[in-house]
C-alpha positions in Angstrom: 1.7 23.5 10.6 -1.5 22.9 8.6 -0.2 19.6 7.2 0.8 18.5 10.7 -2.6 19.4 12.0 -4.3 17.3 9.4 -2.2 14.3 10.4 -3.0 15.0 14.0 -6.7 15.1 13.3 -6.6 11.6 11.7 -4.6 10.2 14.6 -7.0 11.7 17.2 -10.1 10.7 15.2 -8.8 7.1 15.3 -7.9 7.3 19.0 -11.0 9.1 20.2 -13.6 7.6 17.8 -15.7 4.6 18.1 -19.3 3.4 18.3 -21.0 5.0 21.3 -24.6 5.1 22.4 -26.4 8.1 20.8 -29.9 9.3 19.9 -30.2 6.6 17.2 -30.9 4.3 20.1 -34.1 6.3 20.9 -35.6 5.8 17.5 -37.5 2.5 17.2 -39.8 1.1 14.5 -43.2 -0.5 15.2 -43.0 -4.0 13.7 -45.9 -5.1 11.5 -45.7 -8.8 10.7 -47.8 -8.6 7.5 -45.4 -6.3 5.6 -46.4 -6.3 1.9 -43.0 -6.0 0.3 -40.6 -8.0 -1.9 -36.9 -7.6 -1.0 -35.9 -8.1 -4.6 -38.2 -5.3 -5.7 -36.7 -2.7 -3.3 -35.1 0.3 -5.0 -32.3 2.2 -3.2 -32.4 5.1 -5.5 -32.8 8.3 -3.5 -35.3 11.0 -4.6 -32.8 13.9 -4.8 -33.5 16.8 -7.1 -30.1 18.4 -7.0 -27.7 15.4 -6.7 -28.0 12.6 -9.3 -27.1 9.8 -7.0 -28.0 6.1 -7.5 -27.5 5.1 -3.8 -28.5 6.5 -0.5 -25.0 6.3 1.1 -22.1 8.6 0.5 -18.6 8.9 1.9 -18.4 12.2 3.8 -15.6 14.8 4.0 -12.7 13.6 6.1 -9.1 14.5 5.2 -6.4 15.9 2.9 -3.6 18.4 3.1 -0.5 16.2 3.9 1.4 13.3 2.4 -0.2 10.8 4.7 -3.7 12.1 4.2 -3.2 12.1 0.5 -2.5 8.3 0.7 -5.7 7.9 2.7 -7.7 9.9 0.1 -6.3 7.7 -2.6 -7.7 4.6 -0.7 -11.0 6.4 -0.1 -11.2 7.1 -3.8 -10.7 3.4 -4.6 -13.5 2.5 -2.1 -15.8 5.0 -3.7 -15.0 3.8 -7.2 -15.5 0.1 -6.4 -18.8 0.7 -4.5 -20.2 3.5 -6.7 -20.7 5.8 -3.7 -20.4 9.6 -4.0 -17.5 11.0 -2.0 -16.6 14.3 -0.5 -13.1 15.4 0.1 -11.9 17.1 3.2 -11.4 20.8 3.5 -9.3 22.2 0.7 -8.4 25.3 2.5 -4.8 24.1 2.9 -4.4 23.5 -0.8 -5.8 26.9 -1.7 -3.0 28.5 0.3 -0.2 26.0 -0.6 0.0 24.4 -4.0 2.2 21.6 -2.7 -0.8 20.2 -0.8 -3.0 19.9 -3.9 -1.9 16.4 -4.8 -3.4 15.1 -1.6 -6.8 16.2 -3.0 -6.5 15.7 -6.7 -5.8 12.0 -6.1 -9.5 11.6 -5.4 -10.3 12.3 -9.0 -7.3 10.5 -10.4 -8.2 7.3 -8.6 -12.0 7.7 -9.2 -12.3 9.4 -12.6 -16.0 8.7 -13.3 -17.3 9.0 -9.7 -19.4 11.7 -8.1 -17.0 14.0 -6.2 -17.8 16.9 -3.9 -15.2 19.7 -3.3 -15.1 21.2 0.2 -14.3 24.6 1.6 -15.2 26.6 4.7 -18.5 28.5 4.7 -16.5 31.7 4.9 -14.7 31.1 1.6 -15.2 33.6 -1.3 -16.9 32.6 -4.5 -13.5 32.7 -6.2 -12.0 30.3 -3.7 -15.0 28.0 -4.0 -14.7 27.9 -7.8 -10.9 27.1 -7.5 -11.7 24.2 -5.1 -14.2 22.8 -7.6 -11.8 23.1 -10.5 -8.9 21.7 -8.5 -10.5 18.2 -8.3 -13.0 18.6 -11.2 -15.8 18.2 -8.7 -19.5 17.5 -9.5 -20.7 19.5 -6.4 -19.5 21.6 -3.6 -19.7 21.2 0.2 -19.5 24.3 2.3 -18.8 23.4 5.9 -19.8 25.2 9.1 -17.7 24.5 12.1 -17.9 27.3 14.8 -17.6 24.9 17.8 -14.5 23.4 16.3 -13.0 26.8 15.6 -13.6 28.0 19.1 -11.8 25.1 20.7 -9.1 24.8 18.0 -5.9 26.5 19.4 -5.3 28.4 16.1 -9.0 28.6 15.1 -11.1 31.5 13.9 -12.9 33.5 16.5 -15.1 35.7 14.2 -18.0 34.3 12.3 -19.5 37.4 10.9 -20.6 37.6 7.3 -20.7 33.8 6.7 -24.3 33.7 5.6 -23.8 36.5 3.1 -20.7 34.6 1.7 -22.7 31.4 1.4 -25.3 33.2 -0.7 -22.6 34.7 -2.9 -21.1 31.2 -3.5 -24.5 29.6 -4.2 -25.3 32.3 -6.8 -21.9 32.0 -8.5 -21.5 28.2 -8.6 -22.6 26.2 -11.7 -22.6 23.0 -9.6 -24.9 22.0 -6.7 -23.9 23.4 -3.3 -24.4 21.4 -0.1 -24.0 23.2 3.3 -23.0 20.9 6.2 -22.0 21.0 9.8 -18.9 19.1 10.9 -20.6 17.1 13.7 -22.7 19.5 15.9 -25.9 19.7 13.9 -27.9 22.2 11.9 -30.9 23.7 13.7 -34.2 24.6 12.1 -33.3 28.3 12.4 -30.0 27.8 10.6 -31.6 25.8 7.8 -34.2 28.5 7.4 -31.4 31.1 7.1 -29.6 29.0 4.5 -32.8 28.5 2.5 -33.2 32.3 2.4 -29.9 32.7 0.6 -30.6 30.0 -2.0 -29.3 26.8 -0.4 -31.4 23.8 -1.4 -29.5 20.9 0.1 -28.0 20.6 3.6 -26.2 17.9 5.5 -27.3 18.2 9.2 -24.2 16.3 10.4 -25.1 15.8 14.0 -23.3 14.6 17.2 -22.4 11.1 18.0 -19.6 10.6 15.5 -16.2 12.2 15.0 -16.1 14.9 17.7 -14.0 17.8 16.7 -14.4 19.5 20.0 -12.8 16.5 21.7 -10.1 16.4 19.0 -9.2 20.1 19.2 -9.4 20.0 23.0 -6.9 17.1 23.0 -4.6 19.4 21.0 -4.8 22.1 23.7 -2.1 22.2 26.3 -4.6 22.3 29.2 -7.5 20.4 27.6 -9.7 23.0 29.3 -12.7 22.8 26.9 -13.7 19.2 27.8 -17.1 20.5 29.1 -18.1 21.1 25.5 -17.7 17.5 24.5 -21.5 17.0 24.3 -22.3 20.3 22.5 -24.8 20.3 19.7 -27.7 18.2 18.4 -27.7 14.7 17.0 -28.5 13.9 13.3 -32.0 12.5 14.2 -32.8 15.5 16.4 -31.8 17.8 13.5 -34.0 15.8 11.0 -37.0 16.1 13.3 -36.3 19.8 13.9 -36.1 20.4 10.2 -39.2 18.4 9.2 -41.3 21.6 8.7 -38.8 22.7 6.1 -38.7 19.5 4.0 -40.5 21.1 1.1 -37.9 23.9 0.9 -34.6 22.1 1.5 -33.4 18.6 0.8 -32.0 17.0 3.9 -28.9 14.8 4.1 -27.8 13.2 7.3 -24.5 12.2 8.9 -22.9 11.9 12.3 -22.7 8.9 14.5 -24.1 6.4 11.9 -23.0 3.0 13.2 -24.9 0.4 11.3 -27.5 0.0 8.5 -30.3 0.4 10.9 -29.1 3.9 11.7 -29.2 4.7 8.0 -32.8 3.4 7.8 -33.7 5.5 10.8 -32.4 8.6 9.1 -34.2 7.8 5.9 -37.4 7.2 7.8 -37.1 10.7 9.4 -36.7 12.5 6.1 -33.1 12.3 5.1 -32.7 11.7 1.3 -29.2 10.1 1.8 -26.8 9.3 4.6 -23.1 10.1 4.9 -20.4 8.0 6.6 -17.2 9.4 7.9 -15.5 7.8 10.9 -17.4 4.6 10.1 -15.4 4.3 7.0 -12.1 5.8 8.2 -11.6 3.6 11.2 -12.0 0.3 9.3 -9.8 1.7 6.5 -7.0 2.4 8.9 -7.4 -0.9 10.7 -8.2 -3.4 7.8 -7.6 -1.7 4.5 -9.7 -0.8 1.4 -10.8 -4.3 0.5 -12.4 -4.7 3.9 -14.2 -1.4 3.6 -15.6 -2.3 0.2 -16.9 -5.5 1.6 -18.4 -3.7 4.6 -20.2 -1.1 2.4 -21.5 -3.7 0.0 -22.9 -5.6 3.0 -24.5 -2.4 4.2 -26.3 -1.9 0.9 -27.6 -5.4 0.9 -28.9 -5.0 4.5 -30.6 -1.7 3.6 -32.7 -3.6 1.1 -33.5 -6.2 3.7 -34.5 -3.7 6.3 -36.6 -1.7 3.8 -38.5 -4.8 2.9 -38.9 -5.7 6.6 -40.6 -2.4 7.1 -43.0 -3.0 4.3 -41.5 -0.6 1.8 -40.1 -1.0 -1.6 -38.7 2.5 -2.0 -36.9 4.9 0.2 -39.8 7.3 0.1 -41.9 4.4 1.6 -39.8 4.5 4.7 -41.2 8.0 5.5 -44.6 6.3 6.0 -43.4 3.8 8.6 -44.4 4.0 12.2 -41.6 5.3 14.4 -41.4 5.5 18.2 -39.4 8.4 19.5 -38.4 7.8 23.1 -36.3 9.2 26.0 -34.5 12.5 25.6 -35.3 12.6 21.9 -39.1 12.7 22.7 -38.4 15.5 25.2 -36.5 17.4 22.4 -39.5 17.1 20.1 -41.9 18.4 22.7 -39.7 21.3 23.7 -39.3 22.2 20.0 -43.0 22.1 19.3 -43.1 18.8 17.5 -45.6 16.0 18.3 -43.8 12.7 18.5 -47.2 10.8 18.4 -47.6 11.7 14.8 -44.5 9.6 13.9 -45.9 6.6 15.8 -49.0 6.4 13.6 -47.9 7.3 10.1 -48.9 4.0 8.4 -52.6 4.5 9.0 
């Protein structure tokens, strides 16, 4: 059943996914025509303390656990190898229970032997299970995913979330590789990130709404589809970055969820993300056009990131955090209700 569910997730992600308007559209830059920057001098190296990455993009956790998803992981590994991007595998919970599913995950290391690879288990996993997942694919880091909204709607999902914060702390203490805690597409609030910091987490992926929607996917798997009212549950990546801004000195922020174009990446970086993850934006073109097309797409994105950084008068990613950003619409309302002053972002270059 688990392997079948993994295949069904891919099918529904392709069917239900696509670029849709989201909070990224409410983040605008003030254009300054005398930008003192040289495009050829732009560095895309992110300032991450815990993750030694050379680029500000990474391929986020997606799939694994069946024969078909193993083939997809092989292609994703090839894309990561050819572009130099870090890559996270999908949840390895299936492989921890069933050894026959391991090959669908180990292919990521086999096809990308020198790349940076993140293992992935649920936030409720034990330290022993986390260590086994890391060893299984010889990972360089570990993702722990939080997905209560998905579990609630999933027909066979968990309904108890007690003890997860304590388990996360135990895993962080036991691991000898960096640990990243991420949502699966509904966002991490400031309170959640504060709780994670208290148990030793130093890097989080806020993984907000606007991308692959696991409530919609799991609801489509339900006989009645009676949880459709939760389709807009959660916070966007940009809302989460703004919410977490007071914690930037304690926790490194990664962002993902609904990233549609290079400008969305720059928006995340300008709002405090150190790097940006792509999921559905890689999976859909991979399924449609193949690995060569995705490699070309991502190489184009990296080139455009240099262009946009220079256009904004910066020659480093840190320089983007000093650009003037206009927060409009419901995103401005979110800031005001959460005690954040959106005017401060509009005048950062002074």
